[in-house]
N, C-alpha and C positions, 0 to 999 in steps of 0.2 A: 465689447470692443467698439462701441458706437463712436465713430470719429469721422472727421470731415475728410473726404478722399476726392480726388479728381478722376473723372473717367474720360480718357481719351478715346474717342470713336473714330475709326477709319471709315470712311464711306466709299461705296463702290457700287456695282450693279444693283445688289439687294437693298442698299440703303439710300441711294439717291433719289428718294421720292419724297413727296411732302407728308405724305402719312407717317412714315418712319420720323421724320424730322420734327413734325408737329407733337408726336406722341413722346419724344424724348427731350423736349426743349428744356425742361426744368432738371433733367437729369444728367446731361451731358456737360462737361467742363470745356472740351476742347474738340473741334472736329477736326480731324487730321486726313489732309489729302497727300497721298503717297506717290511722289513724282516717279517711283520706280514702276508704278503700274498705271500711270495717267499721261497720256498724250498731250504735248504741250498745246495743241490745237484746241483742246477741249477745256484747258484750265479757266480761261474767262468765263466760259458758258457755266463752269460748276461753281466758280466764285459766286456769281450773279444768283444762280438758283439757291444756293446755301445762304446767301445774304436775305433772300426774299422768304425764306421759310424757315429759318432758324436763328434763335438768339444767341447760340453758342458761338464763341469766337472761332476763326478759322486758322489753322496751323499748316504752313507748307513743310512738308518732310522731304528734304532733299534726297537725290540719289547718292550723292557723296563718292567716295572713292573706291568704287567696286565695279569689277568686271561682270558683264552679264551676256546671256546667250541671246540669238536672235534666230527663230525658225519660223517657216510658215506653217507647219504642222507638227504636233508631238510625234516623237519617234521613240519606241522601244529599242534598246540597244543591249545586246548578249556580250558577255565576255569574250574576247577575242576578235570581235568584229571591228571594223575601222570607220571613221568619220572623216570628213572634211570640211573645214570652216574657210569660207571665202570672204572677202572684204565686200564684195557686190553679189554673192550668191544667196540662194534660199536659205543656207545655214550659215550664220555669221556670229560674230562677237561684238559686243558694244562697251565702251567706245572703241573707235578704230585704232587707238593707241594700244590695243590689246595686241595687235600683229606685230608690234615693235616690242612690247613688253615680255611676251610669251617665248620660251625658248625650248628647244629640243631637250628632252628627257624632264620636262616639267610634268607634274601630276595635278590635274584639275579636278577638284570636287565640285560637282554640279549640282545645285539646289539642295533639297532635303531627303532625296530619294535613294541615296546610296551610289549614285553614277560617278565614277571616277574615269577619267580619260587621260592617258600617258601620251605626251607629245612625241611622235617619232621622226617627224620631218617637218620642214617649213621652207616658204619662199617669202618674199616681200608681201605678196598678196594672199598665200594660202598657209594654212596650218592643218596638218595631218596627225590624226589621233588614234590610239588604239584603246578599246575599252579593258580595264582591268577589274572594273566592279560594275556589275550591270545595273541600269536603271532606266529612267525615262527622261529623255532630252525634250524640255519644253521651252517656249518662247520666255524671255525675260527673267531667267532664273539666275540667281547669283552664283558667282564662279570664286571659288578660294583655291590658291595654289598652296598644296600641301608641303612642298619641299623646300620653299624659300618665300621670301616677301618681295613685293614690288611696290614701287612708290607711284601713286597716281596723284593727279591734281585734287585738291580736297572738295572741289564742286565741279561739276560738269558744265558745258555750255547750256545744256537744257536747264540746270539749275539756276543760272544767273539769268536765263530769260524768264524764268518762272517768277524769280524774286521780283525782277523789274515789273512784271504783269501784277503780283500781289500787291506791291506797294502803292500801284495806281490805284487799288479798291481799299486802301487804308488797312491792309492785313498787318497785323503786329507781332504774330507768333511764327518761329521759324527753328526747325530742327536741323541739326547738322548730322547726318548719317555718317558712320565710320570715322568718327573723330579719332585720329590716330595719334597725334602730338600735340604739345602745347602751341607749337606754330599754327596748327589748324584753328585751335582756339582764338588765338590772337587776330588771326585773318578774318575769322567770323565775326568777332566782336567788331573789328574795324568797319566792315563792310555793313553791319547792322548795330550802329551804336545805340540807337534809341529804342530798339525792339526787344521783345522778350526771345531769348535764345535758350534752347534745349540741347545739350551735348549728348550724343548717344554713343554709349560704351558697348562696342559689339566686335572687337578684334583684341588679339594678343598685345597688339603694339599699344593700344588703349590701357590695357592693363599693366603694361611695362612702363607706360608713362603716366601712370594714374596719379601719383602725387603732385605732379607739375599741373597736369589738366584740372584737377581739383582745385587748385589755387586760382585759375583763372576763369573758372566759370561759376555761375551759381544754381543752375538747374541741369540735372542729369537723368539719363535714361538708359538702363541697363537692357539690351536686347540679348536676351538668353539664346534664341535661335541662332542667329548669325554667329555668336561668340562661342557657341556649341560645335560650330563647323571647324573652327581653330584649335580646338582644345577638346580632351575627352569630356563626355557630358557628365561624368560623375564630379568633375570639378566645379561645375556650374553653380550649385548651392553654396559652396564656400566663397566663390568671387561675389555672388549677390549679397551675402551676409556681410562681407569686408567692405564692399562699395557703400552698402546702407549704412553701415557703422560710421565709416569715414565722413560721409556726407552730412548724416545728421549731427555728428561731433561738431561740424563747422556751422550748424544752424542753416543748412542749405537744403535744396530739395531734390528728392530722388524718385523716379518713377520706374517701373518694371513692365516689360513687355515680354509677349510669346507664350503661345499654349495654354492661356488660362482656360478658356472654355472651346478647345479644339473640338471636342466631341459634338458641341452644339452648331457646328457647321452643318451636321446631317441630322441630328437628334433634338428634341425639344428639352433635353434635361443634361445635366453634366454627370461626370463620374465622380466618385468620392475622392479620388486622387485629385481632381481639379479643384474641388470645393477646398480641400486641405492645403492646396498651394496658394490658393487666394488668401485665405484666412492666414496662413504663415507669412506671406508677403506683406500683408498689412500689420501682422503682429510685430514684424521686424522694425517696422517703420515707414513703409512706403507711403509717399505723399498721393500717389495716384497709380492707375493701371491702365494697361492699354488694351483695347480690343482691335484686332485686326482682321483676319479672314472671317472671325465670327460674324462681324457686322458688315464687312465689304462685299462678301460672296456667300456667306452662311444662309442657311434657310430660316433662322430665327433671330434676326438681328435686334429685335425689340426685346425678346425673352433674355437675349445675353446680357443686355444693358440692365435689365430688371433684376437678374440673378447676381449681378456683381452688387447691386445695392443691398439685396437680401442679406448677403454675408456681411457686408459692411455693417449692417444694423444688428447683427447678432449680439 
């Protein structure tokens, strides 16, 4: 299956060092800065460092239209227990518009640990919830409403500031997280008319509007993790195949993300299932694969990159 593929590598605490960047210089197609896990105050420092030690182009991956948690420390929550979110408290939500959008009787799925919170009361500044499925509440975890959809701005204020900073350093690659509608694509195209734009498909709204989104963009990324929070996980392989077929039929590019080498966050080798998943995604026609936690916080970031290349060269 020897074919040219792009490797998008997310950098973080375990890979933001010159040793990793130099060792992967000829292997990585794009270095991904994930704004969902990067403070805006550090963005300039990160961009300067990457430009100094890596030849790979930088991609700014936006936060996009997603609610997130804010908490000082992780909390384990049991079924039946209660939690309070406050605009200015130690446990809060981001962005602040969450306090307007969330309603009583909403059910919030938090992160990927199975935590579900049902909202039982609220005021202008406080939201009260009861745990209906236990899990761990951690900082900066994505929130999905299980019972209804809400509309958020397609970019956050942080995204817009990050784009402004990146443009000052001649960054040319940008990814729109949670591309939900053709209007999102049009607005992003207008904002960045001369840059490379990758539209991330990671919500049911994107699936519902897929044909219109496909017409307006040229590069797409299916994020199977967030998409699996909005639909049953057994539907993800079908969505991946359909999106890949549609994109390839138009001569456009498709990338795939999430859980390729999840085991290598802690181990120096992958599982057979992960190897098969990578091989299958490439066989379907993926133009590139994304490493996220594997390289950002994993113990073996360089080995993860090398393993993707091994499978590609089979």
